[in-house]
LOVEXKE-441159 format. One record per residue: x, y, z of N, C-alpha, C in turn. Coordinates in steps of 0.001 Angstrom, whole numbers, padded with zeros to 6 digits, always signed. Atoms other than C-alpha are relative to their C-alpha. Layout:
// residues N
XYZXYZXYZ;...
//
This chain:
// residues 325
+000835-001211+000000+000000+000000+000000+000865+001255+000000;-000885-001158-000068+002783+002414+000935+000716+000226-001320;-000715-000127+001272+004642+001665-002286-000932+000515-001098;+000965-000468+000985+001435+002253-004288-000203+001508+000137;+000164-001442-000237+000896+005675-002654+001217+000768-000491;-001232-000666+000400+004533+006496-003271+000066+000112-001524;-000017-000007+001459+004180+005586-006956-000948+001049-000553;+000992-000997+000439+001050+007748-007309+000552+001411+000178;-000566-001324-000280+002788+010712-005681+001124+000345-000972;-001098-000235+000927+005886+010312-007825-000521+000296-001405;+000600-000246+001307+003692+010153-010911-000580+001399-000096;+000583-001351-000021+001903+013356-009897+001087+001053-000105;-001108-000961+000056+005194+015156-009322+000614+000036-001400;-000579+000067+001340+006505+013965-012655-000879+000722-001010;+000938-000681+000905+003371+015214-014415+000085+001506+000160;-000108-001443-000268+003665+018588-012727+001283+000555-000591;-001288-000459+000518+007314+018842-013702+000000+000067-001514;+000044+000033+001450+006407+018067-017273-000683+001224-000593;+000673-001203+000487+004356+021273-017500+001045+001082-000208;-001049-000971+000326+006823+023558-019247-000587+001394-000068;+000475-001364+000200+006618+027330-019531-000831+000148-001271;+000779-000062+001236+005404+026815-023102-001409-000535+000204;+001327+000553-000289+002537+024690-021748-000853+001037+000707;+000717-001087-000678+001573+027546-019401-000535+000981-001041;+000383-000993+000995+001517+029923-022361-001122-000520-000900;+001023+000571+000872-000539+027528-024506-001334-000135+000720;+001246+000188-000756-003086+026954-021731-000644+001311+000370;+000516-001300-000433-003458+030638-020868-000335+000871-001199;+001048+000084-001022-006017+032063-021034-001067-001027-000385;+001043+000994+000226-008634+029344-020644-001371+000535+000399;+001261-000631-000412-011321+031771-019407+000177+001514-000130;-000114-001462+000136-012104+035533-019485+001028+000599+000956;-000993-000733-000793-009455+037944-018185-000610+001328+000433;+000539-001259-000526-010433+040880-015956+001124+001021+000190;-000936-001109-000213-008574+044184-016117-000659+000961+000982;+000545-000910-001006-009187+046188-012965+000731+001340-000104;-000566-001336+000162-008584+049838-013783-000134+000723+001333;-000035-000580-001342-007592+051718-010639-000595+001406+000076;+000577-001339+000050-009455+054882-011681-001397-000056-000619;+001367+000026+000516-013028+055859-012647-000077-000105-001519;+000237+000074+001442-014498+055233-016093+000088+001396-000603;-000120-001277+000687-013742+057970-018593+001325+000697+000207;-001323-000581-000228-010290+058772-017182+000992-000489-001041;-001019+000318+001010-007081+058524-019192+000339-001482-000038;-000362+001422-000045-006117+055024-018013-001137-000860-000554;+001172+000757+000452-009651+053740-018636-000139+000083-001519;+000140-000188+001449-009783+055206-022155+001086-000761-000758;-001101+000704+000642-006352+053814-023081-000255-001504-000042;+000168+001452-000105-007179+050311-021889-001171-000486-000844;+001133+000401+000829-010567+050174-023566+000349+000082-001488;-000417-000148+001389-008859+051242-026789+000708-001249-000522;-000748+001186+000451-006710+048089-026874-000800-001287+000128;+000772+001223-000261-009480+045632-025909-000261-000848-001238;+000319+000857+001149-010563+044484-029408+001195-000824-000481;-001188+000714+000468-007015+043578-030513+000494-001014+001021;-000424+000933-001050-006146+042008-027163-000877-001236+000034;+000943+001129-000011-009272+039852-027227+000239-000915-001185;-000273+000819+001194-008499+038699-030761+001271-000818+000177;-001275+000682-000213-004944+037791-029739-000112-001090+001055;+000094+000956-001109-005890+036018-026489-001087-001056-000220;+001072+000956+000254-009034+034327-027792-000982-000159+001138;+000928+000017-001131-010974+035112-024626-000536+001412+000232;+000529-001335-000302-013245+037976-023520+000862+000709+001044;-000676-000836-000984-011629+040838-021598-001045+000874+000674;+000977-000771-000763-013666+042442-018848+000711+001153+000706;-000576-001153-000681-012934+045941-017531-000847+000346+001214;+000666-000416-001228-013797+046779-013937+000737+001220+000551;-000597-001193-000582-013201+050247-012485-000073-000084+001516;-000093+000106-001465-012013+049910-008879+000863+001171+000465;-000742-001231-000235-011047+053451-007928+000004+000407+001470;-000070-000564-001341-010149+055433-004829+001385-000052+000584;-001282-000071-000733-007219+056386-002597+001197+000065-000937;-001121-000167+000917-005007+057454-005485+000371-001254-000764;-000257+001256+000707-005334+054056-007164+000380-001144+000910;-000429+001046-000934-004409+052133-003993-001041-001095+000150;+001064+001000-000175-007790+050404-003688+000036-001009-001147;-000081+000899+001146-007522+048991-007202+001236-000876+000045;-001247+000767-000077-003912+047905-006647-000112-001139+001008;+000155+001018-001049-004687+046057-003400-000982-001073-000445;+001015+000930+000490-007728+044470-005023+000623-001052-000915;-000659+000943+000920-005535+042891-007739+000953-000914+000761;-000946+000815-000778-002924+041705-005225-000693-001078+000821;+000750+001001-000764-005626+039832-003310-000485-001162-000873;+000426+001054+000922-006529+037801-006414+001149-000969-000257;-001074+000938+000322-004591+034664-007445+000937+000571-001057;-001010-000505+000942-001364+035443-009313+000079-000920-001210;+000065+000925+001133-002442+033547-012435-000291+000703-001323;+000218-000744+001228-002981+036327-014975-001444+000236-000372;+001416-000191+000328-006777+036286-014857-000578+001278+000599;+000354-001317-000521-006985+039491-012815+001257+000856-000050;-001176-000860+000171-004566+042230-013871-000397+001442+000299;+000245-001404-000343-004221+045898-012957+000269+000898-001191;-000227-001075+000956-004638+048786-015355+000346+001234+000820;-000441-001048-000927-002606+051492-013655+000953+000985-000686;-000937-001025+000464-000387+054547-014058+001195+000026+000946;-001132-000110-000923+002846+055651-012363-000427+000335+001416;+000519-000209-001356+000618+056510-009395+000093-001270+000849;-000156+001249-000752+000977+052822-008438+001299+000024+000808;-001266-000163-000733+004512+053780-007363-000077+001167+000965;+000032-001232-000779+003785+057267-006062-000879-000076+001240;+000960-000006-001107+000768+056576-003835+000564-000582+001295;-000552+000517-001259+002567+054321-001288+001069+000902+000612;-001010-000921-000515+005261+056999-000979-000630+001132+000801;+000680-001116-000667+002650+059478+000267-001096-000443+000958;+001129+000453-000816-000076+057354+001897+000364-001246+000801;-000301+001157-000854+000588+055086+004875-001087-001061-000112;+001135+000920+000093-002836+053536+004279-000046-000757-001325;+000016+000662+001311-001904+052299+000787+000000-001524+000131;+000012+001433-000323-001237+048796+002258+000601-000897-001084;-000734+000833+000958+001000+047593-000576+001292+000717-000344;-001249-000579+000481+004442+048159-002030+000067-000188-001516;-000049+000141+001464+005077+048805-005733+000809-001211-000454;-000823+001170+000351+007660+045990-005714-000814-001288-000045;+000851+001191+000049+004768+043517-005275-000551-000244-001403;+000458+000132+001379+003920+044134-008933+001180-000134-000952;-000908-000128+001128+005710+043644-012198-000828+000525-001158;+000728-000512+001159+004764+045437-015391+000008-001059-001096;+000105+000976+001088+003485+042960-017952+000205+000682-001344;-000132-000732+001262+003276+045569-020686-000340+001469+000210;+000282-001431-000022+003370+049326-021158-000819+000371-001230;+000848-000417+001117+000802+051097-023355+000496+001308-000609;-000390-001299+000522+001800+054713-023646+000362+000971+001097;-000464-001019-000931+003073+057871-022035-000445+001367-000512;+000470-001326+000379+001680+061402-022010+000654+001073+000853;-000459-001148-000765+003126+064761-021017-001173+000545+000812;+001025-000604-000837+001238+066507-018222-000206+001459-000416;+000371-001337+000452-000587+069707-019180-000701+000754+001120;+000653-000848-000995-001475+072510-016760-001126+000758-000682;+001169-000658+000585-004992+073707-017548-000742+000786+001073;+000814-000819-000899-007389+076231-016033-001455-000054-000443;+001439-000053+000318-011168+076538-015865-000226+001000-001141;+000210-000841+001192-012676+078198-018978-000202+001486+000305;+000233-001414-000339-013541+081436-017121+001226+000681+000601;-001217-000565-000578-009975+081972-015868+000509+001161-000858;-000497-001167+000734-008668+085435-016820+001508-000049-000211;-001440+000178+000172-005003+084418-016424+000247-001116-001009;-000212+000977+001069-003809+082630-019567+001445-000447-000142;-001406+000410+000029-000051+082343-018962+000451-000295+001422;-000500+000329-001333+002051+081080-016082+000306+001266+000790;-000301-001264-000683+003238+084599-015263-001279+000670+000494;+001289-000588-000394-000357+085865-015203-000626-000790+001139;+000562+000858-001052-001345+082896-013054+000652+000297+001351;-000714-000333-001231+001315+083789-010484-000598+001265+000624;+000532-001263-000506+000031+087370-010160-001446-000139+000448;+001410+000201-000324-003608+086287-010157-000133-000732+001338;+000082+000798-001229-003006+083725-007393+000402+000803+001230;-000471-000788-001132-001161+086201-005192-001003+001065+000421;+001016-001006-000311-004085+088628-005367-001190-000593+000753;+001107+000666-000688-006437+086043-003839+000396-000301+001442;-000314+000243-001418-006642+085689-000019+000523-001413+000267;-000387+001392-000229-006346+081888-000176+000653-000646-001220;-000614+000539+001197-004754+081495-003573-001001-000768-000860;+000818+000792+000915-006043+079231-006333-000307-001375+000584;+000263+001400-000340-007579+075756-005997+000633-000863-001084;-000773+000857+000918-005343+073096-007567-000491-001441+000120;+000550+001355-000012-007066+069821-008467+001097-001034-000245;-000921+001112+000236-005107+066562-008226-000675-001311+000374;+000595+001322-000196-005726+062820-007947+000326-000623+001362;-000252+000516-001342-004799+062483-004292+001459+000069+000379;-001381-000094-000503-001665+062429-002132+000939-000947-000738;-000990+000822+000670+001384+061212-004005-000280-000288-001462;+000327+000260+001405-000338+061171-007397+000903+000816-000917;-000839-000724+000955+001486+062294-010523-000512+001414-000205;+000559-001346+000165-000899+065246-010827+000321+000885+001202;-000389-000796-001170-000148+066345-007254+001483+000345-000051;-001445-000212+000084+003588+065917-007786+000316+001109-001002;-000204-001035+001010+003445+068034-010949-000439+001362+000531;+000490-001248-000566+001392+070668-009122+000951+000600+001009;-000945-000484-001009+003810+070916-006214+001284+000510-000646;-001210-000398+000701+006754+071116-008601-000206+001345-000695;+000317-001253+000684+005067+073876-010619-000058+001163+000988;+000091-001066-001007+004322+075883-007468+001387+000406+000488;-001354-000286-000488+007919+075594-006264+000820+000756-001047;-000775-000628+001067+009304+076654-009653-000482+001400-000339;+000581-001254+000492+006929+079528-010397-000431+000987+001070;+000528-000877-001033+005618+080878-007110-001505+000132-000020;+001464-000007-000007+001971+080187-007912-000499-000382+001389;+000592+000267-001309-000094+080277-004720-001274-000825-000211;+001149+000888+000234-002536+077345-004667-000102-001058+001085;+000277+001059-000972-004149+074853-002302-000540-001217-000735;+000397+001231+000677-004588+071225-003355-001399-000465+000354;+001334+000584-000171-008032+069684-003853+000052-001420-000562;-000127+001382+000506-007931+065842-004070-001285-000535-000638;+001107+000680+000689-010128+063815-006428+000295-001494-000075;-000162+001448+000069-010710+060079-006815+000521-000474-001351;-000471+000403+001320-009724+060073-010464+000029+001177-000944;-000146-001074+000968-009023+062099-013584-001339+000447-000567;+001289-000366+000593-012586+061980-014943-000764+001024+000855;+000691-001023-000805-014256+063776-011977+000797+001291+000133;-000855-001190-000074-011280+066154-011777-000244+000888-001221;+000210-000760+001234-011740+067201-015410-001407+000594-000027;+001377-000510-000019-015506+067548-014956-000121+001258+000843;+000061-001180-000858-015001+070019-012120+000777+001173-000595;-000702-001070+000714-012463+071974-014172-000903+000594-001081;+000905-000460+001052-014929+072162-017058-001147+000825+000570;+001121-000698-000635-017662+073278-014664+000408+001236+000782;-000461-001175-000716-015489+075960-013094-000021-000139+001504;+000055+000222-001446-015648+074367-009631+001389-000014+000639;-001388-000029-000465-011846+074269-009343+000795+000811-001019;-000691-000957+000870-009281+076692-010780+000946-000619-001010;-001045+000540+000873-006353+074722-012190+000269-001457+000335;-000376+001385-000262-004996+071189-012478+000855-000533-001132;-000809+000679+001012-002578+068926-014324-000760-001218-000510;+000645+001162+000614-004080+066428-016765+000907-000527-001110;-000846+000542+001065-002377+064055-019225-000425+000544-001360;+000279-000484+001344-002108+065386-022743-000452-001172-000852;+000547+001060+000833-004280+063271-025005-001013+000583-000963;+000924-000439+001032-006841+063416-027780-001150+000820+000584;+001119-000710-000614-009706+064457-025489+000455+001339+000569;-000543-001226-000574-007511+067050-023761+000209+001053-001093;-000253-000912+001117-006448+068597-027078-001316+000589-000502;+001312-000468+000479-010102+068813-028178-000593+001031+000948;+000557-000942-000972-011155+070546-024947+000716+001343-000046;-000765-001245+000112-008370+073110-025348-000363+000723-001288;+000320-000613+001289-009115+073712-029032-001416+000581-000021;+001380-000484-000086-012822+074133-028228-000181+001081+001066;-000016-001024-001047-011865+076610-025459-000857-000374+001215;+000702+000464-001201-013562+074461-022842+000944-000027+001187;-001045-000131-001011-010275+074547-020926+001074+000934-000547;-001096-000876+000397-007407+077035-020983+001318-000717+000274;-001310+000647-000157-003958+075530-021568+001025+001034+000442;-001004-000925-000541-001358+077287-019404+001400-000392-000451;-001323+000444+000402+001693+075172-020179+000166-001500+000108;-000271+001440+000015+003089+071684-020830+001236-000290+000837;-001144+000394-000852+005392+069981-018312+000935-000902-000786;-000857+000774+000899+007769+068861-021052+001206+000836-000414;-001211-000687+000432+011158+069724-022513-000233+000820-001264;+000310-000749+001222+009619+070915-025797-001499+000010-000234;+001425-000137+000291+006249+071983-027151-000531-001229-000734;+000632+001143+000653+003797+069377-028368-000592+000445-001331;+000507-000399+001325+002934+069453-032099-001526+000097-000079;+001461-000083+000001-000750+068972-031257-000485+001348+000538;+000328-001316-000565-000737+072271-029322+001231+000899-000139;-001261-000724+000227+002118+074229-030898+000054+001391+000634;+000022-001340-000577+000998+077558-029426+000061-000007+001531;-000044+000108-001459+001051+076261-025841+001452-000164+000430;-001412+000084-000405+004433+076942-024205+000246-001113+001009;-000360+000897-001102+006284+074557-021954+000098+000852+001262;-000115-000724-001266+006291+075518-018288+001440+000441+000242;-001413-000312-000195+010074+075530-018428+000446+001233-000782;-000354-001203+000755+010090+078389-020952-000001+001226+000900;+000077-001132-000924+009110+080744-018138+001092-000074+001066;-001027+000199-001031+011689+079243-015745+001007-001046-000485;-000946+000990+000552+014465+077565-017780+001011-000518+001012;-000948+000438-001025+016686+077402-014712-000611-001037+000932;+000704+000940-000895+014044+075269-012939-001041-000750-000826;+000935+000714+000875+012494+072822-015468-001098-000731+000788;+001130+000761-000554+009072+071333-014704-000339-001069-001032;+000133+001093+000971+009013+067925-016445-000750-001163+000638;+000793+001092-000576+006271+065396-015726-000797-000705-001093;+000779+000837+000911+004742+062529-017670-000789-001035+000791;+000763+001101-000594+002142+059903-016905+000002-001176-000970;+000071+001185+000846+002489+056365-018216-001151-000901+000452;+001098+000942-000270-000157+053669-018407+000458-001387-000408;-000418+001359+000306+000462+049937-018272-000864-001036+000686;+000658+001122-000660-000855+046531-017293+000999-000630+000959;-000876+000578-001016+000610+045159-014068-000629-001258+000579;+000453+001253-000607+000388+041742-012426+000792-000219+001280;-000798+000353-001187+001439+040374-009029+001313-000659-000429;-001331+000450+000407+005146+039527-009143+000103-001526-000079;-000051+001468+000023+004452+035814-008523-000657-000607-001241;+000654+000509+001212+002580+035517-011852+001020-000743-000876;-000945+000753+000829+004214+032811-014045+000503+000812-001188;-000618-000791+001061+006610+034273-016576-000648-000255-001356;+000623+000319+001288+004956+032460-019470-001332+000727-000172;+001265-000737+000049+001628+034107-018602+000275+001477-000286;-000381-001398+000225+003309+037511-018473+000398+000207-001465;-000421-000083+001398+004886+036846-021873-001212+000020-000930;+001233+000074+000826+001448+035967-023297-000761+001320+000048;+000668-001295-000141-000107+039143-021919+000761+001086-000753;-000826-001009+000655+002799+041207-023181-000173-000049-001522;+000154+000167+001452+002439+039801-026699-001338+000579-000460;+001327-000494+000366-001290+040600-026756-000059+001518+000055;-000002-001458-000127-000748+044166-025540+000840+000631-001098;-000883-000547+001028+002138+044760-027940-000671-000022-001362;+000739+000073+001264+000025+043563-030886-001021+001132-000078;+001021-001045-000029-002700+046006-029816+000615+001391-000123;-000656-001312+000016-000328+048939-029248+000556+000322-001385;-000586-000209+001316+001337+048463-032646-001037-000005-001127;+001046+000036+001019-002011+048166-034460-000225+001392-000582;+000263-001316+000617-002905+050969-036918-001025+000813+000774;+001052-000712-000735-005980+051798-034837+000557+000712+001224;-000547-000619-001209-004043+052428-031636+001035+001057-000343;-000991-000979+000415-001221+054215-033427-000669+001299-000442;+000758-001186+000423-003777+056592-034973-000547+000724+001224;+000536-000560-001248-005442+057106-031577+001097+000746+000761;-001096-000605-000748-002061+057876-030007+000536+001253-000687;-000588-001139+000715-000727+060183-032717-000919+001207+000007;+000960-001110-000012-003913+062272-032753+000010+000741+001334;-000041-000634-001312-003453+062945-029051+001394+000347+000466;-001368-000308-000393+000301+063433-029063+000542-000940+001055;-000411+000992-000990+000760+060262-027006+001191-000797-000511;-001161+000820+000347+004062+058371-026986-000342-001455+000292;+000311+001409-000237+003375+054660-027480+001233-000726+000516;-001084+000774-000605+005454+052143-025538-000204-001475-000315;+000066+001419+000355+005875+048766-027205+001296-000658+000451;-001204+000600-000573+008335+046860-025013-000244-001466+000309;+000096+001407-000380+009060+043210-024322-000340-000102+001480;+000324+000204-001415+008094+041692-020972+001179+000400+000889;-001186-000355-000793+011671+042085-019687+000237+001507-000013;-000173-001450+000105+011956+045652-020996-001036+000737+000836;+001060-000620-000789+008639+046500-019370+000321-000068+001486;-000317+000153-001423+009739+045121-016011+001230+000822+000384;-001180-000834-000261+013130+046848-016259-000394+001473+000089;+000495-001374-000011+011351+050121-017047-000711+000290+001325;+000747-000157-001249+009047+049632-014050+000944+000070+001200;-000967-000010-001102+011959+048863-011719+000776+001317+000043;-000702-001289+000060+013784+051987-012918-000890+001131+000486;+000947-001019-000466+010654+054061-012254-000123-000022+001524;+000057+000112-001466+010492+052733-008683+001197+000702+000622;-001214-000652-000502+014082+053864-008111-000068+001513-000190;+000074-001430+000307+013464+057243-009780-000907+000732+000983;+000945-000675-000887+010423+058089-007684+000418-000115+001466;-000539+000113-001356+012087+056800-004530+001014+001110+000272;-000975-001088-000130+014941+059257-005126-000707+001347+000090;+000754-001264-000002+012447+062046-005851-000684+000225+001346;+000658-000114-001305+010579+061307-002622+000990+000449+001074;-001020-000399-000974+013816+061615-000643+000425+001462-000203;-000415-001378+000295+014745+064868-002399-001053+001010+000436;+001089-000918-000345+011332+066429-001743-000537-000228+001414;+000412+000323-001374+011037+064960+001776-001449-000487+000067;+001343+000581+000044+007885+063092+000794-000022-001242+000884;+000119+001128-000906+006823+060693+003556-001455-000442+000080;+001381+000467-000138+003738+058476+003995-000706+000679+001180;+000782-000673-001060+001055+060323+005964-001184-000870+000408;
//
């Protein structure tokens, strides 16, 4: 009896060992995959991810479901994905805020190192915009306007440690704009309040929808947090033009992340599907119309990029004395 049990166990171990990484890739996915976007519907990350769904679904051969799990600067969505099995069936749609939020919020309850980037989608420069009724149209005018107000301007951002807050703080330090931060749960409600005139200024990623709102004069573009002007908005100066000695450079990237324990073959499969979608004519057209930089990288390149971003923002947090609150 003991020898029979031993033979059965040895057979099971041998079968398990026979499952190669290629077998993992061939078996995955065997059911629908859920992408949990860490921000509300209609925001930049949500729009980007929904744009790649048709091509990804065709490549993976399974339905892709998008769930918006927002709040706490993207921390709620991140923790939600980490609680799911690390098998590639629940992945995170996130931005660089996945790194920034734990640096500013003690309640984030995760570390960015718990993730790996399966694939990057794109990167956008951050644009400083103002409500449509704002009388100040340049950074210099904004400085004077803010100083004339008892409490300064209201500066919308996506919560403590978010890329929009970081850009706002950097802009204030470089220019002298007087402004108090107003946190939002995501980019979509932030933009809605800017459009409605409920908040004065804010940083939003430059994209197709952003360009349209500026061209339609629904928002006023003050300046781009980039090294050079964007061809989609050639008349909008960079913020650094006003203060070349103190550049204000901020971008937001969007990618799919998985728990670090996810099998490498599954990550490779996801990466291939995303890369096919990013390189498709449809996505390239979508990106070029909004001045978005597409990021088509291998699984290793994506993870190396993510690891470098963790180091970069860690250094920035130390330089700016950013600590979890």
